[in-house]
N, C-alpha and C positions, 0 to 999 in steps of 0.2 A: 241101910244108909251107907255102910262100906260096900257092897254089892253095887247100889246105884254109882258110888264113886268113882269104882273099880270099871264098869262100864262105861262110864263118861271118859275116863283115860283113856281106854283101848279104843273110842269112837275118835278122840283127839288124836292119837297117834296114827289113825289110818288116815286122816285127813292131813296129817303132817307129820310125814315120814322124816327121819332124821336126813339131815344134808349129809352125813356120812358117805351115805351110799349115792349122793348126787356128784357128777362132774361139773368143773367148772366150764361156763358157757361162752360163744361168742358172742361180743358185744353185737356183732353185727346182723346175727340170727335172730337176738331177741328183738332190734329195731326193725327189721323186716317184718318180723310175727306180729308186731304191735300196729303196724301203719295201716291207715284206712280210717273210717268213719263209723261209729258204733253208737248203739243207742242201748239201755236199758234202766234199769233201778240201780240206787243206792241208798244205803242205809248203814248206821252205826247202831250199835247194840241196843236195844231200849228204843229206840226213835222209828218213825212209819217211814218205810220208803218214799223217796221222791224221784221221778222221772227223771233221767241224765243222758246228756250225751257229751261222747268223748272224740274227739278229732285227734288223732295221732299220725305227726309228722315223721319219717325218717330221713335224716340229712342226706344227701347223694352219694357222700363218702362213708354213711353208715356208720358214722361215729358219733352221732347225736341224735335224739330222738324227744320229740316235744307233744305231751298227752294235757291237753286244754280239757279240764272237766266244765262243763256248764252245768247251771241250774243244781250245784250240789248241796249237799245235806246240812252244811254248817254256814253259808253264808250265799246271799242272792248273786252274788259275782260266781263270776270263774275261778278256777283255780290252774295253774301252770305246773307243770312238772318237766323240769329240763333236764334230763339224762344226758352225761357225756361219757364218752369212753377214754379214760386217764390211765394209761398202761394198763396194768393187771386191774384196776379199780374202776366202779363205774362212779361217777361224781353226780347226786344230785341238787338242784336248786328248786327250791319249794315257793309259791309267792301267791299269794290270794288275794290281791288289793286290798285286805284290811290289818291281817298281822304282819310284822317283821317278816322279811324273806328266811326260809332257812337253808340250811345245804348239810349235805350228808355225804359222807362216803361208804360205797357200798361193794360187795363180793358179788359176784354174779354166778348163779348155778342153773344147770339144767337137769331135770330127771323126768323121765317116761312123759315126754311133752310138754311138762309143766317148765316156766322160768322161775326163778327165787333169787330175791336180792336181798342180801342181809348184810346189816351194820348197827355199828353201835352209837346211839345218839342219846337225844334226851327227849321226853314226853311228858307234859302235866307238869314241867319242871322238877323230874325223876329221870335218873340215867336210865336206859332202856335199851334191849336188844330188838330192832324193828325190822320185818321181814314183809317186803312188800312180794308175794305170789303171785302169778299169772296163771290160773289154772285152764286147760282148756275145756270147754264148754259147748258141744256142739260145733257149730262152725263161728262161734266165738271164743271168749274169755270169760273169766271169773276173777277180777282182783280181789284179792284179798290183803287187806292191812292189820297185819297181827304185832302185838307187843310182849316183850315179855321183862317185866321189870326186874332190876338187877340189884336194886334194894330192898328184895323180899324173897323168901325161898321157896316162891312156887317156880317149878321147874318145868313150864310149858308156856306155849304163848297163849296169849288172850287175845281175843275178836277184837278189832277194832272199829272195821270198817269195811263193807263190802260193795263193790262197783261192777255190776252186769254188763259186759261189752259184748254185744251184739249188732250182726249186721241189720242195718235198717231196713224195715219192712217198707217196700214200693208199693 
């Protein structure tokens, strides 16, 4: 049992390296990297994957990024993620047409080609550290949404949702 937990911990550490080795990222680099039309699958833990399309628009001044995720795993409606550069922070407004809009402030980091947004917030009515991680995957991205609840002793991120963002096949 202990050896399997140790192996699991090593796997998680390799998937989510410590941010202490990461550098602050420029929002304009993140914005330009995400811009485009994407498709793939989306899934939460213990839920079947669904086909998803992501439209990402970077503003002309590269200070705003809108990600529209359609056919999400949670609702039949699109969800919109509006990221804005605000000084040293990245500000997010999330809305899905069903629940009340959510807002969050993040710090943006870059490490080995991946981007990571990290901020304190609330999920499932519990305080949490929220990580939105964009990992390069071939000619696209894997968008991992991870959480770490602050009201429990777990010292690792838990997978919340993953969205594959690949160029559309023509």
